[in-house]
LUMVOMAR-625561 format. One line per 5 residues: number of its first residue (from 1); their letters; for each residue x, z, y of C-alpha. Coordinates in steps of 0.1 Angstrom, whole numbers. Each point is the difference from the previous one (the first is absolute). Layout:
<atoms>
NUM	a	X,Z,Y  ... .
</atoms>
This chain:
<atoms>
1	mklsi	573,707,96  -6,8,36  8,36,10  -13,21,31  27,27,8 .
6	sntak	34,-19,11  32,3,-16  16,18,29  -29,25,3  3,7,-39 .
11	erila	36,4,1  -2,24,27  -26,20,-18  16,0,-30  33,6,13 .
16	kltpa	-12,34,17  -15,13,-33  32,-8,-20  18,32,8  -29,20,-4 .
21	nqafn	-4,-16,-38  40,9,-6  -2,37,10  -31,3,-17  19,-13,-31 .
26	qiykg	28,22,4  -23,31,-4  -24,-14,-28  25,-18,-24  -19,5,-28 .
31	drsdr	7,23,-34  40,0,-8  4,-19,-33  31,27,-13  -12,25,-24 .
36	qpiht	-20,32,9  -1,31,-24  -37,13,-13  13,31,1  26,27,14 .
41	lyqga	6,30,-20  7,32,26  23,31,-13  16,26,16  36,-9,11 .
46	dkfqy	15,31,-19  -15,-14,-35  17,-32,8  32,-12,-23  17,-30,-10 .
51	dtikk	-21,-5,-34  -32,15,16  -18,-36,-7  10,-4,-33  -16,39,-4 .
56	lgdva	-33,-10,11  -3,-32,-19  4,21,-28  -29,24,7  -25,-25,8 .
61	rkslq	8,-17,-34  -2,35,-16  -36,10,22  -16,-34,-11  11,2,-35 .
66	nyapd	-16,34,-5  -24,1,19  -13,-38,-7  18,-12,-30  -21,-30,-5 .
71	fiefg	-20,-25,20  -33,17,-14  8,33,16  15,-18,31  -30,-19,6 .
76	rtfql	-22,31,-3  18,17,19  -1,-24,32  -33,-14,-10  12,-34,-2 .
81	knyer	-22,-30,-11  -21,7,-29  14,35,-4  -40,7,-9  3,-20,-30 .
86	lpqts	35,19,-16  -2,15,-33  -2,39,-5  6,9,-34  41,1,-10 .
91	edkaa	-7,-27,-24  -20,-26,19  31,5,26  26,-6,-23  -21,-31,-15 .
96	llsef	1,-14,33  35,6,9  10,-15,-35  -23,-30,9  17,-8,33 .
101	sklte	37,1,-18  -13,-30,-14  -15,-22,26  15,-28,19  6,0,40 .
106	aeidq	-31,-22,0  -22,20,-22  7,31,24  -9,-19,31  -36,-5,-15 .
111	hpfga	-3,34,-15  -23,26,15  29,25,5  28,-24,3  3,10,40 .
116	myqiy	5,33,-7  27,-10,-27  17,-24,26  1,27,28  10,28,-25 .
121	akvin	30,-22,-11  10,-9,37  -1,34,9  25,10,-30  21,-28,12 .
126	kliae	2,8,35  8,34,-11  31,-10,-19  10,-28,22  -2,13,34 .
131	pvedy	-24,35,-2  15,4,40  -1,-25,25  4,19,32  17,31,4 .
136	ridfe	-1,30,28  23,27,2  -21,22,22  16,22,27  -38,9,12 .
141	dgygn	-29,14,-16  12,-5,-35  34,23,9  -18,27,19  14,22,24 .
146	rsdke	36,6,-5  29,16,21  26,-24,17  28,11,-22  -21,-7,-32 .
151	edeta	-11,-35,17  31,-12,10  17,9,-36  -33,-21,-15  7,-29,21 .
156	lqvgk	33,0,-14  -10,1,-32  -25,-30,3  29,-24,15  23,8,-30 .
161	hlaka	-27,-6,-22  -10,-30,16  34,-11,-4  2,8,-35  -35,-18,-8 .
166	melnv	12,-33,16  36,3,-17  -21,3,-35  -28,-30,11  -26,28,-5 .
171	lpyfi	-22,-2,30  -34,-17,5  -4,-28,18  -13,19,32  18,36,9 .
176	glrvk	1,16,33  -3,34,15  -34,19,18  14,20,32  -15,27,16 .
181	aftee	-18,-12,32  13,-9,33  -21,28,19  19,19,25  6,28,-23 .
186	lkers	14,-19,-32  15,-27,18  35,11,-3  -6,12,-35  -11,-33,-13 .
191	frtid	28,-19,23  24,25,-21  -14,-6,-33  3,-41,1  40,2,15 .
196	lvlte	7,22,-27  -17,-20,-29  11,-35,14  35,12,8  9,16,-37 .
201	llsrs	-14,-31,-16  21,-24,20  30,20,-5  -5,0,-38  -17,-32,-8 .
206	ngklp	28,-22,22  -23,-3,32  -30,-17,-19  -34,10,-1  -25,-4,-29 .
211	dhfvi	-19,-32,2  -35,4,16  8,28,14  -29,18,25  2,34,23 .
216	mlpkv	-35,7,5  -12,19,31  -32,26,-7  -25,10,26  7,-26,27 .
221	tipeq	-23,8,32  19,-18,26  19,-34,2  31,19,15  7,17,-33 .
226	aeals	-3,-33,-21  25,-12,24  24,27,-2  2,0,-37  9,-39,6 .
231	dllsi	22,7,29  22,24,-25  1,-26,-30  17,-23,29  27,23,3 .
236	feeqh	9,7,-34  -2,-33,-10  24,-9,27  20,28,-5  4,-9,-39 .
241	glann	5,-36,5  -37,-10,-15  -25,-26,15  -21,3,22  -34,15,-16 .
246	tikme	17,4,-33  -18,31,-3  -37,-6,1  -25,29,6  -35,6,-4 .
251	mmvet	-27,22,15  -28,19,-6  -35,3,13  -11,39,-6  -13,7,35 .
256	tqavm	-33,-8,18  24,-7,29  18,-31,-21  -37,-16,-5  -11,5,39 .
261	daqgt	23,13,24  -8,19,35  -9,-33,16  -24,-10,-26  19,-27,-17 .
266	nplyr	12,-2,-35  44,2,8  9,-11,-38  13,-38,14  21,22,30 .
271	fiqvt	11,20,-28  18,-31,-19  7,-18,33  27,28,14  17,-1,-35 .
276	kgrch	12,-36,11  -9,-18,-38  17,32,-20  -38,9,-11  -14,-12,-28 .
281	amhfg	-28,20,-16  -27,28,11  -7,27,-25  -35,20,5  3,37,-6 .
286	tydyt	-32,14,-14  3,35,0  14,5,31  -21,-24,15  -32,15,-15 .
291	ascgi	12,32,16  1,-14,33  -36,-12,1  -7,36,-6  -9,-9,-43 .
296	tatyq	1,35,-22  21,-1,-28  -29,-3,-19  -5,-36,11  34,-13,6 .
301	emdhp	-5,-30,-20  15,-36,2  -37,-14,-6  -10,23,30  -19,-24,29 .
306	vcdfa	26,15,31  27,-16,-26  -17,-29,-5  -5,-6,41  38,7,6 .
311	hhmtk	5,-28,-28  -19,-24,20  14,7,33  31,-5,-18  -2,-30,-16 .
316	valah	-18,-17,32  31,11,24  26,-16,-26  -17,-29,-18  16,-28,-1 .
321	tgiwl	35,17,18  19,-1,-39  -2,39,3  -2,16,-31  -32,24,-6 .
326	sdgat	1,30,-24  -24,27,-9  4,36,-9  -3,18,-32  -17,19,-22 .
331	ntipi	9,40,1  -18,9,-35  28,-1,-26  -5,-13,-34  15,30,-18 .
336	gpfqg	-15,24,-27  0,37,7  20,5,-32  34,-6,-9  26,-1,-30 .
341	elstd	-18,3,-34  -37,-6,4  -29,7,-26  -26,-25,-1  -23,16,22 .
346	qfevn	27,4,22  10,-37,-1  -35,-9,6  -4,18,32  29,-14,12 .
351	qsvvh	-9,-36,-13  -32,8,21  14,10,32  26,-28,0  -26,-27,-7 .
356	aawlk	-24,16,27  30,-3,24  8,-33,-7  -38,-14,0  -1,14,37 .
361	gykni	35,-14,11  -8,-34,-18  -36,-4,22  21,15,36  25,-33,-12 .
366	rhslw	-30,-23,-5  -14,13,29  29,-9,22  5,-35,-19  -36,-8,12 .
371	ngfyq	10,12,36  27,-25,-2  26,24,-4  25,-13,-28  22,26,1 .
376	gwdly	-4,40,-1  19,33,-10  7,19,-30  11,35,0  7,9,-39 .
381	aeqlp	16,-23,-27  -33,5,-17  -16,-20,25  16,-33,-9  -21,-6,-27 .
386	mryaa	-33,-1,20  15,-16,26  10,-29,-22  -34,1,-19  -17,-4,34 .
391	vyaff	22,-27,17  -5,-23,-33  -36,8,-9  -10,-9,36  19,-37,-4 .
396	lesyp	-4,-5,-35  -43,3,1  -3,-22,32  28,-27,-15  -24,-18,-24 .
401	davkr	-24,-8,31  26,-6,23  15,-27,-20  -36,-16,-6  -6,-2,39 .
406	mkayl	34,-12,8  -1,-29,-24  -35,-6,13  13,-5,35  28,-20,-6 .
411	anlfk	-24,-21,-21  -25,-4,27  30,-8,26  7,-30,-22  -43,-13,4 .
416	vqsge	7,3,35  28,-23,2  -17,-26,-22  -33,4,21  -20,16,-35 .
421	skgia	-5,31,20  -13,8,40  16,34,1  17,29,-21  -19,30,-14 .
426	edaat	25,21,14  15,7,32  34,-1,6  6,34,8  -18,6,-34 .
431	gqall	31,-25,-14  27,22,18  -19,37,-11  4,-17,-38  36,-10,8 .
436	nfflk	6,36,12  -15,15,-29  28,-19,-22  26,8,21  -6,36,1 .
441	alnsg	-5,-1,-39  32,-18,-6  18,25,24  -14,30,-21  12,-15,-31 .
446	aisme	-37,0,-15  5,-41,-4  25,-22,-6  4,-34,22  -5,-17,-37 .
451	evlvt	-36,17,9  -6,-14,36  11,-35,-10  -31,-3,-24  -21,-4,34 .
456	gltqa	16,-33,6  21,11,27  36,-6,1  28,22,2  9,-10,33 .
461	eiesr	-34,1,16  -4,34,-18  31,8,18  -13,-15,35  -21,33,-2 .
466	sfadi	-24,-25,26  -32,-19,-12  0,-13,32  31,-18,-12  -8,-8,-32 .
471	lkgrm	-35,-11,15  21,-24,22  20,-12,-24  -26,-10,-26  -20,-15,25 .
476	k	26,-25,10 .
</atoms>
Protein backbone atom coordinates (compact mmCIF):
# COMPACT_ATOMS: atom_id res chain seq x y z
CA UNK A 1 0.00 0.00 0.00
CA UNK A 2 1.45 3.35 -1.05
CA UNK A 3 1.51 6.15 1.56
CA UNK A 4 1.62 9.87 0.76
CA UNK A 5 3.73 10.99 3.74
CA UNK A 6 7.40 9.98 3.77
CA UNK A 7 8.92 8.19 6.73
CA UNK A 8 11.28 11.10 7.28
CA UNK A 9 8.44 13.61 7.54
CA UNK A 10 6.41 11.28 9.73
CA UNK A 11 9.30 10.65 12.12
CA UNK A 12 10.05 14.37 12.40
CA UNK A 13 6.44 15.19 13.33
CA UNK A 14 6.03 12.28 15.74
CA UNK A 15 9.39 12.95 17.39
CA UNK A 16 8.22 16.47 18.15
CA UNK A 17 5.00 15.11 19.65
CA UNK A 18 6.70 12.51 21.88
CA UNK A 19 8.00 14.81 24.65
CA UNK A 20 4.63 16.58 24.88
CA UNK A 21 2.83 13.23 25.26
CA UNK A 22 5.35 12.07 27.83
CA UNK A 23 4.97 15.27 29.84
CA UNK A 24 1.18 14.85 29.77
CA UNK A 25 1.47 11.24 30.94
CA UNK A 26 3.71 12.29 33.82
CA UNK A 27 0.92 14.51 35.15
CA UNK A 28 -2.10 12.37 34.29
CA UNK A 29 -0.93 8.96 35.48
CA UNK A 30 -4.44 7.64 36.13
CA UNK A 31 -6.03 6.43 39.33
CA UNK A 32 -3.78 4.78 41.89
CA UNK A 33 -4.17 1.08 42.53
CA UNK A 34 -3.50 1.17 46.29
CA UNK A 35 -6.33 1.12 48.78
CA UNK A 36 -8.22 4.36 49.39
CA UNK A 37 -10.19 4.72 52.63
CA UNK A 38 -13.91 5.25 52.18
CA UNK A 39 -14.04 7.58 55.17
CA UNK A 40 -11.89 9.59 57.57
CA UNK A 41 -13.02 10.03 61.16
CA UNK A 42 -11.91 13.24 62.86
CA UNK A 43 -11.67 13.88 66.61
CA UNK A 44 -10.03 16.51 68.75
CA UNK A 45 -6.43 15.68 69.67
CA UNK A 46 -7.26 15.88 73.39
CA UNK A 47 -9.54 12.85 72.97
CA UNK A 48 -6.94 10.54 71.41
CA UNK A 49 -5.57 7.64 73.43
CA UNK A 50 -4.00 4.35 72.42
CA UNK A 51 -7.33 2.50 72.69
CA UNK A 52 -9.49 5.16 71.03
CA UNK A 53 -10.16 3.14 67.89
CA UNK A 54 -11.49 0.16 69.88
CA UNK A 55 -13.76 2.46 71.87
CA UNK A 56 -15.09 4.07 68.71
CA UNK A 57 -15.96 0.65 67.31
CA UNK A 58 -17.76 -0.23 70.53
CA UNK A 59 -19.79 2.98 70.38
CA UNK A 60 -20.73 2.45 66.72
CA UNK A 61 -21.87 -1.14 67.30
CA UNK A 62 -23.87 -0.15 70.38
CA UNK A 63 -25.61 2.63 68.46
CA UNK A 64 -26.59 0.24 65.67
CA UNK A 65 -27.76 -2.40 68.11
CA UNK A 66 -29.84 0.09 70.09
CA UNK A 67 -31.53 1.90 67.20
CA UNK A 68 -31.52 -0.63 64.36
CA UNK A 69 -31.41 -4.05 66.07
CA UNK A 70 -32.48 -5.95 62.95
CA UNK A 71 -32.52 -5.53 59.19
CA UNK A 72 -36.19 -4.49 59.26
CA UNK A 73 -35.58 -1.41 61.42
CA UNK A 74 -32.37 -0.76 59.48
CA UNK A 75 -34.05 -0.94 56.07
CA UNK A 76 -36.88 1.32 57.17
CA UNK A 77 -34.48 3.86 58.69
CA UNK A 78 -32.41 4.23 55.52
CA UNK A 79 -35.38 3.76 53.18
CA UNK A 80 -33.71 0.91 51.36
CA UNK A 81 -35.34 -0.77 48.38
CA UNK A 82 -38.83 -2.12 49.21
CA UNK A 83 -38.84 -0.54 52.69
CA UNK A 84 -42.47 0.53 52.15
CA UNK A 85 -43.44 -3.16 52.12
CA UNK A 86 -41.81 -3.99 55.45
CA UNK A 87 -44.13 -5.40 58.14
CA UNK A 88 -45.51 -3.02 60.76
CA UNK A 89 -46.75 -5.22 63.60
CA UNK A 90 -44.43 -7.00 66.03
CA UNK A 91 -45.96 -10.36 65.05
CA UNK A 92 -45.30 -9.82 61.34
CA UNK A 93 -41.75 -8.61 62.07
CA UNK A 94 -41.03 -11.72 64.12
CA UNK A 95 -42.38 -13.91 61.32
CA UNK A 96 -40.16 -12.23 58.72
CA UNK A 97 -37.05 -12.53 60.90
CA UNK A 98 -37.85 -16.21 61.47
CA UNK A 99 -38.30 -16.70 57.73
CA UNK A 100 -34.88 -15.21 56.95
CA UNK A 101 -33.18 -17.40 59.54
CA UNK A 102 -34.12 -20.42 57.40
CA UNK A 103 -33.32 -19.09 53.91
CA UNK A 104 -30.32 -20.14 51.84
CA UNK A 105 -28.04 -17.52 50.29
CA UNK A 106 -29.62 -18.12 46.88
CA UNK A 107 -33.10 -17.63 48.33
CA UNK A 108 -32.00 -14.42 50.09
CA UNK A 109 -30.68 -13.11 46.75
CA UNK A 110 -34.16 -13.50 45.23
CA UNK A 111 -36.14 -12.23 48.22
CA UNK A 112 -37.74 -8.74 47.99
CA UNK A 113 -35.97 -7.82 51.23
CA UNK A 114 -32.79 -9.70 50.43
CA UNK A 115 -30.75 -6.63 49.53
CA UNK A 116 -31.45 -4.82 52.79
CA UNK A 117 -30.70 -8.01 54.73
CA UNK A 118 -27.33 -8.31 52.96
CA UNK A 119 -26.45 -4.65 53.44
CA UNK A 120 -27.28 -4.89 57.15
CA UNK A 121 -25.11 -7.99 57.51
CA UNK A 122 -22.20 -6.28 55.75
CA UNK A 123 -22.49 -3.23 58.02
CA UNK A 124 -22.43 -5.41 61.14
CA UNK A 125 -19.42 -7.34 59.88
CA UNK A 126 -17.59 -4.12 59.02
CA UNK A 127 -18.25 -2.61 62.44
CA UNK A 128 -16.81 -5.76 64.02
CA UNK A 129 -13.80 -6.25 61.75
CA UNK A 130 -12.76 -2.68 60.93
CA UNK A 131 -15.06 0.05 62.23
CA UNK A 132 -12.56 2.84 61.49
CA UNK A 133 -10.51 2.82 58.28
CA UNK A 134 -8.88 6.22 58.63
CA UNK A 135 -8.49 8.49 61.67
CA UNK A 136 -7.28 12.09 62.03
CA UNK A 137 -6.02 13.40 65.34
CA UNK A 138 -7.26 16.94 65.03
CA UNK A 139 -5.34 19.96 66.33
CA UNK A 140 -7.52 22.36 64.34
CA UNK A 141 -11.28 22.98 64.57
CA UNK A 142 -11.94 19.80 66.53
CA UNK A 143 -9.39 20.85 69.13
CA UNK A 144 -10.35 24.48 69.48
CA UNK A 145 -8.39 27.43 70.84
CA UNK A 146 -5.98 26.37 73.58
CA UNK A 147 -2.98 27.95 75.23
CA UNK A 148 0.45 27.10 73.84
CA UNK A 149 1.22 25.25 77.05
CA UNK A 150 -1.88 23.06 76.72
CA UNK A 151 -1.26 22.29 73.05
CA UNK A 152 2.35 21.36 73.83
CA UNK A 153 1.14 18.93 76.48
CA UNK A 154 -1.49 17.46 74.14
CA UNK A 155 1.10 17.04 71.37
CA UNK A 156 3.38 15.07 73.69
CA UNK A 157 0.48 12.90 74.86
CA UNK A 158 -0.51 12.19 71.26
CA UNK A 159 3.04 11.07 70.42
CA UNK A 160 3.09 8.85 73.50
CA UNK A 161 -0.27 7.21 72.75
CA UNK A 162 0.53 6.74 69.07
CA UNK A 163 3.68 4.83 70.03
CA UNK A 164 1.74 2.64 72.47
CA UNK A 165 -0.97 1.94 69.90
CA UNK A 166 1.73 0.96 67.40
CA UNK A 167 3.23 -1.42 69.95
CA UNK A 168 -0.15 -3.02 70.60
CA UNK A 169 -1.05 -3.05 66.88
CA UNK A 170 -4.38 -1.32 67.48
CA UNK A 171 -4.16 1.57 65.01
CA UNK A 172 -6.46 1.73 61.97
CA UNK A 173 -5.09 1.07 58.49
CA UNK A 174 -4.68 4.85 57.92
CA UNK A 175 -3.75 7.34 60.65
CA UNK A 176 -2.59 10.93 60.81
CA UNK A 177 -2.78 14.46 62.18
CA UNK A 178 -4.65 17.53 61.11
CA UNK A 179 -2.69 20.60 62.18
CA UNK A 180 -3.51 24.27 62.16
CA UNK A 181 -3.37 26.27 58.93
CA UNK A 182 -0.09 27.78 57.78
CA UNK A 183 -1.42 31.33 57.95
CA UNK A 184 0.80 34.09 59.27
CA UNK A 185 -0.96 33.90 62.65
CA UNK A 186 -0.80 30.13 63.10
CA UNK A 187 2.24 28.87 61.15
CA UNK A 188 4.66 28.78 64.11
CA UNK A 189 2.14 27.00 66.33
CA UNK A 190 1.46 24.45 63.64
CA UNK A 191 5.20 23.84 63.02
CA UNK A 192 5.76 23.31 66.73
CA UNK A 193 2.90 20.82 67.11
CA UNK A 194 4.14 18.72 64.19
CA UNK A 195 7.67 18.66 65.60
CA UNK A 196 6.54 17.77 69.13
CA UNK A 197 4.20 14.94 68.09
CA UNK A 198 6.63 13.33 65.65
CA UNK A 199 9.72 13.71 67.85
CA UNK A 200 7.92 12.19 70.85
CA UNK A 201 6.50 9.39 68.73
CA UNK A 202 9.86 8.44 67.18
CA UNK A 203 11.60 8.58 70.55
CA UNK A 204 9.18 5.95 71.87
CA UNK A 205 8.87 3.76 68.76
CA UNK A 206 12.51 3.12 67.90
CA UNK A 207 12.37 5.66 65.10
CA UNK A 208 9.35 4.18 63.34
CA UNK A 209 6.18 5.82 62.12
CA UNK A 210 2.81 4.10 61.75
CA UNK A 211 2.09 2.68 58.32
CA UNK A 212 0.07 4.97 56.03
CA UNK A 213 0.77 8.00 58.21
CA UNK A 214 -0.28 11.42 56.91
CA UNK A 215 -0.38 15.06 57.97
CA UNK A 216 -3.27 17.18 56.78
CA UNK A 217 -2.94 20.90 56.13
CA UNK A 218 -6.25 22.81 56.29
CA UNK A 219 -7.40 26.07 54.71
CA UNK A 220 -4.71 26.17 52.03
CA UNK A 221 -4.95 29.35 49.98
CA UNK A 222 -1.53 29.66 48.29
CA UNK A 223 1.05 27.13 47.01
CA UNK A 224 3.68 28.44 49.41
CA UNK A 225 1.76 27.04 52.39
CA UNK A 226 1.80 23.54 50.91
CA UNK A 227 5.46 23.92 49.98
CA UNK A 228 6.35 24.99 53.52
CA UNK A 229 4.83 21.82 55.04
CA UNK A 230 6.56 19.63 52.47
CA UNK A 231 9.91 21.32 53.17
CA UNK A 232 9.43 20.96 56.93
CA UNK A 233 8.72 17.26 56.59
CA UNK A 234 11.73 16.77 54.30
CA UNK A 235 14.03 18.29 56.93
CA UNK A 236 12.44 16.20 59.67
CA UNK A 237 12.88 13.01 57.62
CA UNK A 238 16.52 13.81 56.94
CA UNK A 239 17.25 14.50 60.61
CA UNK A 240 15.64 11.24 61.74
CA UNK A 241 17.01 8.98 59.00
CA UNK A 242 13.67 8.46 57.28
CA UNK A 243 13.38 8.01 53.53
CA UNK A 244 12.24 11.03 51.56
CA UNK A 245 8.44 11.35 51.34
CA UNK A 246 7.92 8.79 54.12
CA UNK A 247 5.47 11.21 55.74
CA UNK A 248 2.64 11.84 53.31
CA UNK A 249 0.48 14.94 53.38
CA UNK A 250 -3.04 15.95 52.43
CA UNK A 251 -4.61 19.34 51.90
CA UNK A 252 -8.07 20.81 52.26
CA UNK A 253 -10.24 22.79 49.88
CA UNK A 254 -11.98 25.12 52.32
CA UNK A 255 -11.81 28.57 50.77
CA UNK A 256 -12.93 30.15 47.51
CA UNK A 257 -9.27 31.00 46.81
CA UNK A 258 -8.50 27.27 46.63
CA UNK A 259 -11.01 26.95 43.79
CA UNK A 260 -10.13 30.14 41.92
CA UNK A 261 -7.16 32.36 42.70
CA UNK A 262 -6.51 36.06 42.07
CA UNK A 263 -5.44 35.29 38.49
CA UNK A 264 -8.77 33.63 37.75
CA UNK A 265 -7.33 30.10 37.55
CA UNK A 266 -7.77 26.97 39.62
CA UNK A 267 -4.59 26.58 41.75
CA UNK A 268 -5.08 23.05 43.05
CA UNK A 269 -2.61 21.29 40.80
CA UNK A 270 0.01 23.93 41.68
CA UNK A 271 -0.64 23.10 45.35
CA UNK A 272 0.15 19.48 44.50
CA UNK A 273 3.22 20.25 42.37
CA UNK A 274 5.12 22.15 45.05
CA UNK A 275 4.98 19.17 47.43
CA UNK A 276 7.17 17.15 45.01
CA UNK A 277 5.16 13.94 45.24
CA UNK A 278 4.42 14.13 48.97
CA UNK A 279 0.76 15.13 48.77
CA UNK A 280 -1.60 12.29 47.83
CA UNK A 281 -5.10 13.55 48.68
CA UNK A 282 -7.34 16.61 48.65
CA UNK A 283 -10.26 16.88 51.10
CA UNK A 284 -13.26 19.20 50.98
CA UNK A 285 -14.22 21.24 54.03
CA UNK A 286 -17.97 21.70 53.80
CA UNK A 287 -18.57 24.24 56.54
CA UNK A 288 -15.55 26.50 56.07
CA UNK A 289 -16.15 26.54 52.31
CA UNK A 290 -19.84 27.40 52.57
CA UNK A 291 -18.96 30.12 55.10
CA UNK A 292 -16.33 31.41 52.66
CA UNK A 293 -19.13 31.68 50.08
CA UNK A 294 -21.33 33.68 52.48
CA UNK A 295 -23.84 30.88 53.09
CA UNK A 296 -25.65 31.30 56.40
CA UNK A 297 -25.48 28.54 59.01
CA UNK A 298 -29.00 27.26 58.34
CA UNK A 299 -28.08 26.34 54.76
CA UNK A 300 -24.54 25.05 55.24
CA UNK A 301 -25.18 21.57 53.91
CA UNK A 302 -23.08 19.08 51.93
CA UNK A 303 -25.47 19.13 48.98
CA UNK A 304 -25.65 22.92 48.65
CA UNK A 305 -25.00 24.04 45.04
CA UNK A 306 -21.84 25.95 46.05
CA UNK A 307 -20.40 22.66 47.34
CA UNK A 308 -21.27 20.88 44.11
CA UNK A 309 -19.48 23.62 42.17
CA UNK A 310 -16.34 23.20 44.31
CA UNK A 311 -16.56 19.40 43.99
CA UNK A 312 -16.66 19.57 40.21
CA UNK A 313 -13.89 22.16 40.01
CA UNK A 314 -11.70 19.99 42.24
CA UNK A 315 -12.43 16.89 40.22
CA UNK A 316 -11.74 18.62 36.91
CA UNK A 317 -8.47 20.05 38.25
CA UNK A 318 -7.15 16.79 39.70
CA UNK A 319 -8.86 13.98 37.74
CA UNK A 320 -6.50 11.23 36.54
CA UNK A 321 -3.54 12.67 38.47
CA UNK A 322 -3.66 9.90 41.09
CA UNK A 323 -4.72 12.35 43.82
CA UNK A 324 -7.46 10.96 46.05
CA UNK A 325 -10.49 13.18 46.59
CA UNK A 326 -12.65 13.24 49.69
CA UNK A 327 -15.90 15.01 50.49
CA UNK A 328 -16.63 16.58 53.85
CA UNK A 329 -18.93 15.67 56.74
CA UNK A 330 -22.49 15.89 57.94
CA UNK A 331 -22.42 17.68 61.28
CA UNK A 332 -25.85 16.52 62.47
CA UNK A 333 -25.20 14.35 65.52
CA UNK A 334 -27.01 10.96 65.68
CA UNK A 335 -27.26 11.06 69.46
CA UNK A 336 -30.55 11.41 71.33
CA UNK A 337 -31.16 14.05 74.03
CA UNK A 338 -31.71 11.52 76.84
CA UNK A 339 -28.94 9.53 78.52
CA UNK A 340 -28.79 6.76 81.12
CA UNK A 341 -31.78 4.59 81.96
CA UNK A 342 -34.55 5.54 79.55
CA UNK A 343 -38.30 5.31 79.74
CA UNK A 344 -40.13 4.00 76.68
CA UNK A 345 -41.08 7.53 75.66
CA UNK A 346 -37.50 8.76 76.09
CA UNK A 347 -36.13 5.89 74.02
CA UNK A 348 -38.60 6.62 71.24
CA UNK A 349 -37.53 10.29 71.20
CA UNK A 350 -33.87 9.24 71.05
CA UNK A 351 -34.58 6.75 68.29
CA UNK A 352 -36.43 9.36 66.24
CA UNK A 353 -33.51 11.81 66.57
CA UNK A 354 -30.92 9.17 65.67
CA UNK A 355 -32.89 7.85 62.70
CA UNK A 356 -33.40 11.37 61.31
CA UNK A 357 -29.67 12.16 61.64
CA UNK A 358 -28.69 8.84 60.09
CA UNK A 359 -31.02 9.35 57.13
CA UNK A 360 -29.75 12.88 56.54
CA UNK A 361 -26.14 11.70 56.61
CA UNK A 362 -26.99 8.69 54.44
CA UNK A 363 -28.50 10.94 51.77
CA UNK A 364 -25.51 13.28 51.91
CA UNK A 365 -23.10 10.37 51.43
CA UNK A 366 -25.17 9.05 48.53
CA UNK A 367 -25.00 12.54 47.00
CA UNK A 368 -21.20 12.50 47.32
CA UNK A 369 -21.00 9.06 45.73
CA UNK A 370 -23.27 10.19 42.91
CA UNK A 371 -20.81 13.07 42.33
CA UNK A 372 -17.89 10.64 42.15
CA UNK A 373 -16.46 11.29 45.63
CA UNK A 374 -15.87 7.86 47.16
CA UNK A 375 -14.42 9.04 50.45
CA UNK A 376 -15.91 11.36 53.05
CA UNK A 377 -15.64 12.51 56.64
CA UNK A 378 -17.26 11.29 59.82
CA UNK A 379 -17.22 13.29 63.04
CA UNK A 380 -18.81 10.83 65.48
CA UNK A 381 -18.59 7.08 65.97
CA UNK A 382 -22.39 6.99 65.86
CA UNK A 383 -22.20 8.09 62.20
CA UNK A 384 -20.32 4.96 61.12
CA UNK A 385 -23.48 2.83 60.60
CA UNK A 386 -24.84 5.39 58.13
CA UNK A 387 -21.46 5.61 56.37
CA UNK A 388 -21.27 1.91 55.61
CA UNK A 389 -25.01 1.64 54.91
CA UNK A 390 -24.75 4.36 52.25
CA UNK A 391 -21.61 3.01 50.59
CA UNK A 392 -22.75 -0.61 50.49
CA UNK A 393 -26.26 0.27 49.31
CA UNK A 394 -24.86 2.53 46.56
CA UNK A 395 -22.79 -0.28 45.06
CA UNK A 396 -25.04 -3.26 45.75
CA UNK A 397 -28.10 -1.61 44.21
CA UNK A 398 -26.23 -1.16 40.92
CA UNK A 399 -24.28 -4.42 41.02
CA UNK A 400 -26.77 -6.71 39.16
CA UNK A 401 -27.18 -4.26 36.26
CA UNK A 402 -23.41 -3.64 36.07
CA UNK A 403 -22.75 -7.38 35.86
CA UNK A 404 -25.37 -7.79 33.14
CA UNK A 405 -23.94 -4.93 31.08
CA UNK A 406 -20.34 -6.10 31.43
CA UNK A 407 -21.27 -9.65 30.43
CA UNK A 408 -23.13 -8.36 27.37
CA UNK A 409 -20.23 -6.12 26.41
CA UNK A 410 -17.67 -8.92 26.65
CA UNK A 411 -19.93 -11.34 24.76
CA UNK A 412 -20.31 -8.81 21.97
CA UNK A 413 -16.54 -8.51 21.65
CA UNK A 414 -16.36 -12.13 20.53
CA UNK A 415 -19.11 -11.46 17.98
CA UNK A 416 -17.06 -8.59 16.60
CA UNK A 417 -14.01 -10.85 16.31
CA UNK A 418 -15.97 -13.59 14.54
CA UNK A 419 -17.72 -11.15 12.20
CA UNK A 420 -21.19 -11.80 13.63
CA UNK A 421 -21.55 -8.19 14.73
CA UNK A 422 -20.58 -4.96 13.03
CA UNK A 423 -20.49 -2.87 16.19
CA UNK A 424 -20.46 -2.77 19.94
CA UNK A 425 -23.53 -1.54 21.75
CA UNK A 426 -21.50 0.05 24.54
CA UNK A 427 -18.47 2.20 23.71
CA UNK A 428 -15.06 1.87 25.34
CA UNK A 429 -15.68 4.81 27.69
CA UNK A 430 -18.73 3.03 29.08
CA UNK A 431 -16.64 -0.11 29.49
CA UNK A 432 -14.12 1.87 31.53
CA UNK A 433 -16.94 3.34 33.61
CA UNK A 434 -18.24 -0.16 34.33
CA UNK A 435 -14.75 -1.33 35.26
CA UNK A 436 -14.37 1.72 37.54
CA UNK A 437 -17.62 0.77 39.24
CA UNK A 438 -16.29 -2.69 40.09
CA UNK A 439 -12.93 -1.30 41.21
CA UNK A 440 -14.58 1.22 43.56
CA UNK A 441 -17.01 -1.40 44.86
CA UNK A 442 -14.10 -3.76 45.53
CA UNK A 443 -12.16 -1.03 47.31
CA UNK A 444 -15.14 -0.24 49.56
CA UNK A 445 -15.66 -3.86 50.57
CA UNK A 446 -19.19 -3.88 49.14
CA UNK A 447 -18.32 -6.80 46.86
CA UNK A 448 -15.59 -9.43 46.63
CA UNK A 449 -13.28 -10.33 43.77
CA UNK A 450 -15.37 -13.46 43.19
CA UNK A 451 -18.41 -11.25 42.64
CA UNK A 452 -16.53 -9.35 39.92
CA UNK A 453 -15.23 -12.49 38.23
CA UNK A 454 -18.82 -13.53 37.38
CA UNK A 455 -18.71 -10.79 34.71
CA UNK A 456 -16.27 -12.87 32.69
CA UNK A 457 -13.32 -10.59 33.42
CA UNK A 458 -10.18 -12.24 34.74
CA UNK A 459 -8.48 -11.08 37.92
CA UNK A 460 -5.50 -9.86 35.88
CA UNK A 461 -7.82 -7.81 33.67
CA UNK A 462 -9.54 -6.30 36.69
CA UNK A 463 -6.23 -5.44 38.32
CA UNK A 464 -5.01 -3.78 35.10
CA UNK A 465 -7.58 -1.04 35.82
CA UNK A 466 -7.65 -0.21 32.09
CA UNK A 467 -10.50 -1.19 29.82
CA UNK A 468 -8.43 -0.13 26.82
CA UNK A 469 -5.84 -2.75 27.78
CA UNK A 470 -8.58 -5.34 28.25
CA UNK A 471 -9.94 -4.60 24.77
CA UNK A 472 -6.48 -4.73 23.27
CA UNK A 473 -5.79 -8.10 24.87
CA UNK A 474 -9.11 -9.62 23.83
CA UNK A 475 -9.10 -8.33 20.27
CA UNK A 476 -5.79 -9.98 19.42
